[in-house]
All heavy atoms as an XYZ file, in Angstrom:
548
protein
N       0.838     -1.159     -0.023
C      -0.023     -0.009      0.003
C       0.900      1.237     -0.008
O       1.791      1.349      0.817
C      -0.848     -0.025      1.238
C      -1.864      1.039      1.347
S      -3.125      0.591      2.518
C      -4.352      1.652      2.100
N       0.619      2.188     -0.909
C       1.503      3.359     -0.963
C       1.273      4.297      0.202
O       0.196      4.411      0.730
C       1.090      4.016     -2.288
C      -0.277      3.548     -2.580
C      -0.402      2.185     -1.949
N       2.358      4.950      0.588
C       2.283      5.869      1.660
C       2.073      7.297      1.159
O       2.532      7.618      0.091
C       3.547      5.803      2.514
C       3.713      4.443      3.111
C       4.181      4.579      4.566
O       4.580      5.637      4.982
N       4.115      3.490      5.289
N       1.451      8.096      1.996
C       1.184      9.474      1.615
C       2.466     10.311      1.776
O       3.054     10.337      2.816
C       0.075     10.062      2.513
C      -0.381     11.452      2.192
C      -0.986     11.509      0.772
C      -1.433     11.898      3.214
N       2.797     11.002      0.713
C       4.025     11.819      0.743
C       3.679     13.184      1.343
O       2.965     13.980      0.724
C       4.553     11.946     -0.687
C       5.853     12.746     -0.698
O       6.492     12.830      0.377
O       6.179     13.302     -1.773
N       4.165     13.475      2.512
C       3.878     14.723      3.200
C       5.054     15.675      3.190
O       5.061     16.683      3.888
C       3.491     14.465      4.655
O       4.584     13.804      5.330
C       2.213     13.615      4.734
N       6.043     15.441      2.350
C       7.250     16.304      2.368
C       6.976     17.678      1.820
O       7.683     18.636      2.123
C       8.373     15.584      1.584
O       7.986     15.414      0.251
N       5.972     17.828      0.963
C       5.753     19.152      0.351
C       4.657     19.930      1.079
O       4.347     21.047      0.667
C       5.314     18.970     -1.128
O       4.136     18.162     -1.142
C       6.392     18.292     -1.928
N       4.087     19.382      2.117
C       3.014     20.060      2.809
C       3.468     21.373      3.451
O       2.768     22.368      3.376
C       2.402     19.160      3.863
C       1.509     18.094      3.321
C       1.414     17.699      2.005
C       0.600     17.267      4.032
N       0.508     16.688      1.871
C      -0.039     16.399      3.141
C       0.267     17.194      5.392
C      -0.988     15.499      3.487
C      -0.675     16.245      5.740
C      -1.304     15.391      4.819
N       4.609     21.361      4.053
C       5.093     22.579      4.709
C       5.299     23.678      3.713
O       4.898     24.880      3.928
C       6.422     22.288      5.445
C       7.000     23.471      6.199
C       6.088     23.963      7.281
C       8.380     23.148      6.714
N       5.840     23.331      2.564
C       6.043     24.330      1.516
C       4.693     24.864      1.011
O       4.548     26.103      0.820
C       6.811     23.714      0.353
O       7.976     23.147      0.846
C       7.120     24.773     -0.704
N       3.744     24.008      0.833
C       2.435     24.467      0.354
C       1.735     25.363      1.391
O       1.115     26.370      1.029
C       1.548     23.261      0.047
C       2.002     22.456     -1.173
S       1.995     23.442     -2.670
C       0.248     23.772     -2.810
N       1.788     24.985      2.661
C       1.136     25.744      3.683
C       1.805     27.133      3.810
O       1.098     28.147      3.924
C       1.139     24.972      5.022
C       0.212     23.775      4.919
C       0.703     25.867      6.182
C       0.325     22.808      6.081
N       3.119     27.160      3.817
C       3.794     28.425      3.940
C       3.537     29.331      2.724
O       3.347     30.537      2.847
C       5.296     28.225      4.122
C       5.699     27.641      5.476
C       7.194     27.407      5.507
C       5.244     28.520      6.625
N       3.507     28.748      1.551
C       3.231     29.562      0.379
C       1.795     30.076      0.357
O       1.494     31.155     -0.075
C       3.544     28.779     -0.883
O       2.691     27.676     -1.013
N       0.876     29.256      0.891
C      -0.514     29.686      0.982
C      -0.665     30.874      1.942
O      -1.311     31.873      1.620
C      -1.411     28.540      1.483
C      -2.816     28.907      1.651
S      -3.745     27.714      2.632
C      -2.974     27.875      4.224
N       0.004     30.808      3.117
C      -0.055     31.926      4.048
C       0.576     33.194      3.474
O       0.072     34.284      3.601
C       0.629     31.549      5.367
C      -0.241     30.734      6.249
C       0.242     29.554      6.796
C      -1.508     31.108      6.586
C      -0.541     28.803      7.632
C      -2.313     30.363      7.428
C      -1.824     29.175      7.932
N       1.640     33.027      2.786
C       2.312     34.178      2.163
C       1.372     34.806      1.080
O       1.255     36.054      1.004
C       3.664     33.740      1.531
C       4.449     34.838      0.893
C       4.875     35.889      1.882
C       5.628     34.259      0.168
N       0.805     33.971      0.281
C      -0.089     34.495     -0.761
C      -1.321     35.214     -0.132
O      -1.713     36.267     -0.614
C      -0.541     33.311     -1.632
O       0.547     32.628     -2.135
C      -1.413     33.824     -2.788
N      -1.915     34.624      0.874
C      -3.026     35.260      1.534
C      -2.641     36.592      2.184
O      -3.384     37.551      2.091
C      -3.625     34.325      2.608
C      -4.481     33.182      2.083
C      -4.869     32.262      3.204
C      -5.708     33.712      1.381
N      -1.478     36.620      2.758
C      -1.011     37.868      3.375
C      -0.835     38.957      2.322
O      -1.265     40.106      2.519
C       0.331     37.581      4.124
C       0.910     38.800      4.706
C       0.388     39.327      5.878
C       1.991     39.412      4.111
C       0.947     40.489      6.421
C       2.550     40.558      4.670
C       1.990     41.092      5.851
N      -0.228     38.588      1.194
C      -0.041     39.602      0.121
C      -1.365     40.041     -0.419
O      -1.601     41.239     -0.672
C       0.848     38.992     -0.988
C       2.259     38.778     -0.446
C       0.844     39.865     -2.212
C       3.179     38.052     -1.359
N      -2.311     39.136     -0.634
C      -3.608     39.525     -1.188
C      -4.338     40.459     -0.192
O      -4.907     41.452     -0.598
C      -4.482     38.227     -1.474
C      -3.913     37.525     -2.675
C      -5.925     38.607     -1.685
C      -4.557     36.178     -2.927
N      -4.342     40.148      1.093
C      -4.987     41.029      2.035
C      -4.333     42.383      2.147
O      -4.970     43.406      2.286
C      -5.094     40.352      3.433
C      -6.220     39.372      3.507
C      -5.958     38.014      3.714
C      -7.500     39.779      3.419
C      -7.004     37.145      3.787
C      -8.551     38.909      3.497
C      -8.286     37.564      3.681
N      -3.019     42.410      2.028
C      -2.306     43.685      2.077
C      -2.654     44.513      0.873
O      -2.842     45.751      0.998
C      -0.787     43.465      2.131
C      -0.306     42.882      3.445
C      -0.514     43.801      4.563
O      -0.323     45.013      4.458
N      -0.948     43.260      5.704
N      -2.771     43.908     -0.273
C      -3.161     44.681     -1.449
C      -4.596     45.182     -1.349
O      -4.913     46.280     -1.774
C      -3.000     43.768     -2.692
C      -1.547     43.503     -3.148
C      -1.559     42.481     -4.290
C      -0.891     44.784     -3.549
N      -5.484     44.364     -0.787
C      -6.867     44.797     -0.660
C      -6.966     45.961      0.326
O      -7.701     46.935      0.133
C      -7.739     43.658     -0.169
C      -8.078     42.701     -1.287
C      -9.075     41.664     -0.777
C      -9.671     40.920     -1.861
N     -10.612     41.665     -2.673
N      -6.258     45.879      1.434
C      -6.317     46.929      2.447
C      -5.663     48.214      1.952
O      -6.130     49.276      2.244
C      -5.643     46.412      3.776
C      -6.517     45.329      4.402
C      -5.383     47.551      4.734
C      -5.894     44.696      5.591
N      -4.640     48.102      1.154
C      -3.934     49.313      0.682
C      -4.775     50.116     -0.302
O      -4.494     51.291     -0.508
C      -2.587     48.931      0.057
O      -2.851     48.227     -1.164
N      -5.791     49.526     -0.864
C      -6.626     50.271     -1.783
C      -7.688     51.137     -1.086
O      -8.357     51.938     -1.752
C      -7.334     49.330     -2.751
C      -6.380     48.662     -3.714
C      -7.062     47.687     -4.634
C      -6.072     46.825     -5.322
N      -5.687     47.315     -6.606
N      -7.846     50.948      0.237
C      -8.882     51.726      0.949
C      -8.306     53.033      1.395
O      -7.116     53.173      1.736
C      -9.357     50.938      2.187
C     -10.194     49.795      1.815
N     -11.503     49.908      1.413
C      -9.946     48.423      1.815
C     -11.980     48.700      1.164
N     -11.068     47.800      1.423
N      -9.158     54.047      1.428
C      -8.743     55.370      1.945
C      -9.281     55.484      3.366
O     -10.477     55.435      3.615
C      -9.330     56.495      1.085
C      -8.683     56.478     -0.289
O      -7.556     56.157     -0.425
N      -9.506     56.794     -1.277
N      -8.364     55.649      4.298
C      -8.697     55.813      5.696
C      -8.526     57.260      6.118
O      -7.568     57.929      5.700
C      -7.854     54.894      6.566
C      -8.121     53.421      6.360
C      -7.230     52.663      5.664
C      -9.269     52.838      6.845
C      -7.467     51.313      5.411
C      -9.529     51.507      6.669
C      -8.642     50.750      5.950
N      -9.428     57.753      6.972
C      -9.291     59.100      7.480
C      -8.191     59.126      8.537
O      -8.023     58.192      9.336
C     -10.599     59.559      8.090
C     -11.682     59.718      7.058
C     -12.760     58.828      7.041
C     -11.650     60.752      6.147
C     -13.761     58.985      6.058
C     -12.649     60.883      5.208
C     -13.689     60.009      5.153
O     -14.673     60.166      4.251
N      -7.455     60.214      8.571
C      -6.398     60.329      9.564
C      -6.967     60.565     10.976
O      -6.481     59.998     11.936
C      -5.415     61.459      9.198
C      -4.615     61.106      7.960
C      -4.797     61.795      6.757
C      -3.686     60.058      7.989
C      -4.042     61.453      5.643
C      -2.947     59.685      6.867
C      -3.143     60.431      5.700
O      -2.390     60.109      4.594
N      -7.948     61.405     11.050
C      -8.499     61.698     12.358
C     -10.045     61.558     12.239
O     -10.765     62.459     11.786
C      -8.154     63.166     12.779
C      -8.488     63.367     14.235
O      -9.066     62.497     14.876
N      -8.176     64.551     14.719
N     -10.597     60.467     12.655
C     -12.033     60.214     12.452
C     -12.899     61.146     13.335
O     -14.072     61.320     13.037
C     -12.238     58.753     12.828
C     -11.086     58.413     13.663
C      -9.952     59.265     13.216
N     -12.349     61.751     14.387
C     -13.194     62.594     15.232
C     -13.633     63.862     14.470
O     -14.673     64.424     14.740
C     -12.343     63.037     16.444
C     -12.101     61.892     17.376
C     -11.257     62.273     18.573
O     -10.828     63.451     18.608
O     -10.996     61.444     19.426
N     -12.847     64.282     13.494
C     -13.238     65.498     12.778
C     -14.406     65.259     11.859
O     -15.177     66.186     11.588
C     -12.035     65.984     11.944
C     -10.819     66.414     12.743
C      -9.695     66.799     11.793
C     -11.177     67.609     13.602
N     -14.558     64.060     11.390
C     -15.599     63.762     10.403
C     -16.868     63.221     11.050
O     -17.943     63.219     10.417
C     -15.169     62.737      9.360
O     -14.763     61.577     10.000
C     -13.966     63.324      8.554
N     -16.824     62.796     12.271
C     -17.963     62.153     12.911
C     -18.678     63.065     13.888
O     -19.578     62.613     14.585
C     -17.549     60.867     13.644
O     -16.602     61.182     14.644
C     -17.022     59.844     12.688
N     -18.278     64.345     13.991
C     -18.961     65.227     14.938
C     -20.307     65.653     14.402
O     -20.426     66.252     13.349
C     -18.107     66.456     15.205
C     -16.894     66.113     16.035
C     -16.291     67.321     16.657
C     -15.186     66.842     17.539
N     -14.695     67.811     18.431
N     -21.352     65.271     15.098
C     -22.715     65.682     14.717
C     -23.345     66.308     15.902
O     -23.018     66.000     17.060
C     -23.522     64.445     14.274
O     -23.544     63.492     15.345
C     -22.929     63.802     13.041
N     -24.274     67.173     15.722
C     -24.929     67.805     16.884
C     -25.775     66.784     17.657
O     -26.353     65.869     17.059
C     -25.813     68.880     16.267
C     -25.921     68.522     14.809
C     -24.725     67.721     14.464
N     -25.764     66.942     18.925
C     -26.449     65.982     19.776
C     -27.943     66.206     19.689
O     -28.408     67.328     19.912
C     -25.987     66.123     21.235
C     -26.758     65.273     22.214
C     -25.842     64.323     22.837
C     -26.567     63.566     23.950
N     -27.514     62.641     23.541
N     -28.668     65.190     19.369
C     -30.113     65.313     19.260
C     -30.728     64.719     20.545
O     -30.328     63.649     20.995
C     -30.647     64.496     18.087
C     -30.152     65.054     16.769
C     -30.638     64.192     15.579
O     -31.177     63.145     15.797
N     -30.371     64.644     14.384
N     -31.676     65.456     21.094
C     -32.294     64.917     22.313
C     -33.438     64.024     21.905
O     -34.323     64.422     21.111
C     -32.783     66.044     23.188
O     -33.806     66.735     22.483
N     -33.485     62.875     22.508
C     -34.558     61.911     22.256
C     -35.535     62.021     23.408
O     -35.151     62.256     24.521
C     -33.993     60.531     22.175
C     -33.073     60.341     20.977
O     -33.308     60.933     19.941
N     -32.002     59.597     21.137
N     -36.806     61.829     23.134
C     -37.801     61.927     24.225
C     -37.618     60.924     25.335
O     -37.925     61.197     26.489
C     -39.161     61.718     23.532
C     -38.836     61.225     22.144
C     -37.437     61.516     21.839
N     -37.030     59.767     25.027
C     -36.887     58.735     26.061
C     -35.665     59.026     26.915
O     -35.463     58.396     27.924
C     -36.811     57.374     25.477
C     -35.692     57.166     24.482
C     -34.388     56.920     24.722
C     -35.833     57.282     23.069
N     -33.685     56.843     23.591
C     -34.529     57.045     22.525
C     -36.852     57.501     22.207
C     -34.290     57.081     21.179
C     -36.618     57.513     20.866
C     -35.346     57.292     20.341
N     -34.826     59.969     26.579
C     -33.664     60.323     27.399
C     -34.061     61.206     28.589
O     -33.456     61.182     29.594
C     -32.587     60.983     26.584
C     -31.875     60.039     25.631
C     -30.813     60.715     24.809
O     -30.688     61.955     24.900
O     -30.086     60.037     24.101
N     -35.086     62.038     28.378
C     -35.425     63.013     29.434
C     -36.551     62.495     30.352
O     -36.685     62.968     31.462
C     -35.918     64.304     28.772
O     -37.016     64.013     27.888
C     -34.776     64.920     27.953
N     -37.316     61.553     29.917
C     -38.425     61.073     30.776
C     -38.061     59.717     31.381
O     -37.283     58.955     30.809
C     -39.700     60.903     29.938
O     -39.462     59.971     28.903
C     -40.118     62.222     29.324
N     -38.644     59.497     32.557
C     -38.360     58.268     33.248
C     -39.368     57.195     32.774
O     -40.547     57.484     32.720
C     -38.491     58.470     34.755
C     -38.220     57.223     35.533
C     -37.015     56.731     35.850
C     -39.190     56.344     36.073
N     -37.172     55.589     36.590
C     -38.502     55.333     36.766
C     -40.563     56.322     36.066
C     -39.101     54.304     37.396
C     -41.218     55.272     36.772
C     -40.499     54.272     37.399
N     -38.896     56.055     32.437
C     -39.766     54.995     31.975
C     -39.523     53.753     32.860
O     -38.368     53.507     33.249
C     -39.547     54.615     30.508
O     -38.188     54.249     30.310
C     -39.889     55.766     29.593
N     -40.583     53.063     33.145
C     -40.463     51.863     33.915
C     -40.529     50.651     32.956
O     -41.433     50.590     32.128
C     -41.580     51.754     34.965
C     -41.387     50.615     35.888
C     -42.393     50.657     37.041
C     -42.122     49.513     37.984
N     -43.087     49.512     39.083
N     -39.623     49.752     33.086
C     -39.605     48.563     32.254
C     -40.177     47.369     33.017
O     -39.698     47.054     34.098
C     -38.191     48.273     31.782
C     -37.580     49.422     30.997
C     -38.111     46.989     30.953
C     -36.126     49.277     30.687
N     -41.195     46.790     32.475
C     -41.835     45.618     33.079
C     -41.315     44.372     32.420
O     -41.379     44.222     31.180
C     -43.344     45.680     32.928
C     -44.005     46.745     33.767
C     -44.298     47.977     33.192
C     -44.263     46.515     35.088
C     -44.888     48.961     33.942
C     -44.843     47.483     35.854
C     -45.155     48.718     35.308
O     -45.717     49.677     36.059
N     -40.822     43.476     33.190
C     -40.391     42.211     32.663
C     -41.631     41.280     32.516
O     -42.515     41.378     33.331
C     -39.393     41.530     33.576
C     -38.058     42.263     33.706
C     -37.203     41.593     34.730
C     -37.367     42.286     32.355
N     -41.676     40.455     31.533
C     -42.862     39.602     31.372
C     -43.085     38.671     32.581
O     -44.211     38.375     32.933
C     -42.554     38.763     30.111
C     -41.511     39.507     29.357
C     -40.763     40.285     30.420
N     -42.020     38.263     33.230
C     -42.182     37.337     34.345
C     -42.612     38.060     35.629
O     -43.050     37.386     36.576
C     -40.850     36.545     34.598
C     -40.451     35.635     33.472
C     -39.079     35.064     33.787
C     -41.466     34.552     33.269
N     -42.479     39.362     35.647
C     -42.839     40.075     36.924
C     -44.306     40.556     36.881
O     -44.764     41.133     37.860
C     -41.921     41.267     37.086
O     -42.130     42.211     36.051
N     -45.010     40.351     35.792
C     -46.411     40.757     35.753
C     -47.282     39.823     36.526
O     -47.002     38.614     36.649
C     -46.902     40.754     34.278
C     -46.262     41.790     33.363
C     -46.679     41.571     31.911
C     -46.607     43.191     33.811
N     -48.338     40.318     37.138
C     -49.207     39.451     37.958
C     -50.020     38.539     37.013
O     -50.317     38.873     35.882
C     -50.155     40.411     38.680
C     -50.041     41.677     37.940
C     -48.741     41.706     37.229
N     -50.364     37.396     37.565
C     -51.124     36.446     36.707
C     -52.573     36.723     36.706
O     -53.164     37.243     37.568
C     -50.913     34.995     37.254
C     -49.463     34.493     37.076
C     -49.332     33.149     37.765
C     -49.124     34.365     35.628
């Protein structure tokens, strides 16, 4: 019965990781990232009605039968 030749596995696995690393680096390098995201994400604070009023939360299990 022939035996499985595993001598090239290490080479294949290392080359696969190297190829994946290069592909991901190329994909990431095509994106434009902002240098300071705080400057672009500042929006005026909007007040929501549920922030100023007190609400009571009833759990389904705490209701009377």
